[in-house]
N, C-alpha and C positions, 0 to 999 in steps of 0.2 A: 758287299754282295747283298742282294735282296732275294729272299727265298719265300715263296708262297706255296703252302701245302694244304690241299683240300679246303681252300677258303670258301666259305659260304656265308651269305648275309641275306636274311629274309626280313622284309618290312611289312607288317600287318597282312600277311598272306601273299605278298609279292616277293618272288625269288629274284633279288637283284643281282646276286653273284652266286654261281652254282658250281661248287666243287672245283675251284680253280687251283692249278698247280703250275708254277713256272719259276725260273731263276733268272735274275738279271745280273749278268757278269760285269766285272770291272773292265775298264779300258776300251769301252765301246758305247755307242748310243743305241739304246733299244727304244724303238718307236712303239707306242701303245695306241692301237687303232680300234675303231668300232663305231657303228652308227649311234645316233642319239639314243640314250637309254640302254646302251649295251652293258653298262656296269663299270666303265673305266674310272670315273670319278669316285664311285663307291669303293672300288678296289684300292685306289690311292689313299682314300680316307682310312681304310682298314690298315694299310701298311703304316700309316702315320699315327695310328692309335686314336683317331678322331671318332671312329665308330668301333663297336665291338663285334667280332664275328659271331655268327650263329654257330658255326663249326669251323674247324681248321685253324691254321696259324699263318701269320705273316711276320717275318723276322728280318731285321737289318743288323748286320754285324753279329749274327747268330743269336739275337734275342729280340723280343717284342720292343717296339719303339718306346713304349711307356717305361721300360726298365733301363733305358739308356741314361747315363750320367751326362749332363750338359748336352742334350740332344742336338742343339744347333751346331755343335762342333763335329757331329757325326753325320747328320742328315740335313741337307738344305731342301726346302720345299717351297713351291709356289703353286697354290691351288686356286686362289681368287685374289687377283691383284687389287680389286676394289675394296677388299676387307681391311681397310686402314682408316683410322680416325682422320676425317678431312681437315680438322683444325690443327693437326699436328704437322710440324715442318718435317721435311724429308730427313734431315740430319737427326732431328730429335727422335724420329721413329726408329732409326737404326741404333741410336744411342740407347734407347729403352730396351731394344732386343739384345744388344751387346751386354748390357748390365745384367739382364735376366739369366745369362748363361756364362758369366765370367769372362767375356771376350773383350780384348783391348779395343777401346774406341779409336785407337790410332789407325785401324784398318778402314775407317769409314770414309775419309777423304779420298783415298785411292780407289775404293769401290765405287763411289759416286762418279769419279772420273771414268772408270772402266765401263760403266753402263751408260755413259753419255749424259750424266746429270751433274757434272762438275759445277755448273753455274746455278743449279736449282736446289742445292742443299738447304738454303734458307727459306724456300718457298713452301707455302702450305699445300699439303697433298690434295686437298679438296679442289684446288685450281688446276691440277694436273689432268692432261688428256689420258685416255686409256693406255696409249702406248707408253707414256711417261710412267704411269703406275706399274705397268709390266716391267719396265726397267728398274724401278725402285724395288719391286718384288723380287727380281733376280738378284739385286744387290743384297737384299735381306737373306735370300737363300744361300748366298756365298759368304755371308758375314763370318761364320765360324770356320771357314776354309774346310768344308766337309768333304769326305770321300764319296758320299752318295748324294745324288740330286734327284728329286721327284718333282716333275714340272708338268702341270696340266694346262695345255693350250698357251704356252708362254709367248707365242708369236701373235696372239689375238690383239688387234689394235695397232700393230706395227706396220709401217709403210714398207714397200719393197726393199729399200735400203736397210731398214731396221731388221727385216727378216734375214737378209744376207748376213748382217752383223751377228744376229743371234746364232745362225748356223755356224759361222766361223768360230764364235766363242765356245759353243758346245763341242765342236770338234777339237778345239785346243784343250778343253777340260778333259775330254775322253782320252786324248793323247797323253795326259799326265797320269792316266791310270784310274780315273774316277769312274764310278758306276752311275750311269745316267738313264733314267726312265722318263720319257717325254711323250705326251699325247698331243695329237694335232688332227684337225680336219683337213689340213692342206696336204693332199696326197702328193702333189708335185714336189713340195718341199721335203716331205718325208722320204721321197724316192732318192733325194740327193744328200740327205742328212743322216738317216739311220743306217746302222750296220745290220741290225736284226729287228724283226717285227714280232710283236705279240698282238694277235687280233681276237677281239671278243665280239660276240653277237648273242643277244638274249641271255647275257650273264655267263655264257659258256665260252671256253677256249676253242677258237676255230683254227688258229695257227700259231706256231712258235718256231720260227725258222729264220735263217739268213735271208736278207732281201733278195739276194741273187737266186735263191731257191724258189722264191715265190713269183718272181717276174720273169716270164719266158721271153725269148727273143721275139720282137715284133709286137709285144704287148706293153701295157703300162701298169704301174702300181694300182691305179684305179680299177683297171680290168681285173687284176688278181683279187683286189679287195671285194668287188662285187660278186665274183665267183664264190669267194669264201663265205660271204654272209647270205648268199641265196638260200632261201628256204628257212631262214631263221625266224623265230617267233616274232610277231609284230610287237 
């Protein structure tokens, strides 16, 4: 479970995240939505201990991420698929991550097959397309077989077939009882992927509800989203 309580982050006078509180429960896909600059990525960075909160707490498995032992076995994350050394081969990248957290390298071949990179393990990441980097990033997130996944725009760069593949994979992972927090700008995709939605605007929580509660008959998720963020700070 992910628990966020009174989370606040200020950067040089700018309030990026403003007193956020929410819980992401296991066994479902929670969509994380908001316009550009809403605070989604900052919130994810705070959950993963990459930034320190000005106030409040973000916990995974009942403790801050920084206190987790072998964190890749507890939480899998994909925030920036391009943040990989281009000269490193895909399999080498995963081996390096596995070694850092005491994870068996025996998982790597199967994970590369799972994400559609079975024939690309020996290729250098710098030659990968964005979609291939996203797939590698997802393999890295799954490397430790974690119960929690935090994914920021994982479908970015994927073609329609790849987006459907991602949707099916996330649904199967949620069905195993994992906790999944995923952000996306693809409203139509979130409408058929997410079970619950957390919506931010201006760093503040605008909604935390089941998708069926937010989308009325005859309307779309985009309609509901635009209503929720109407009047939010620019």
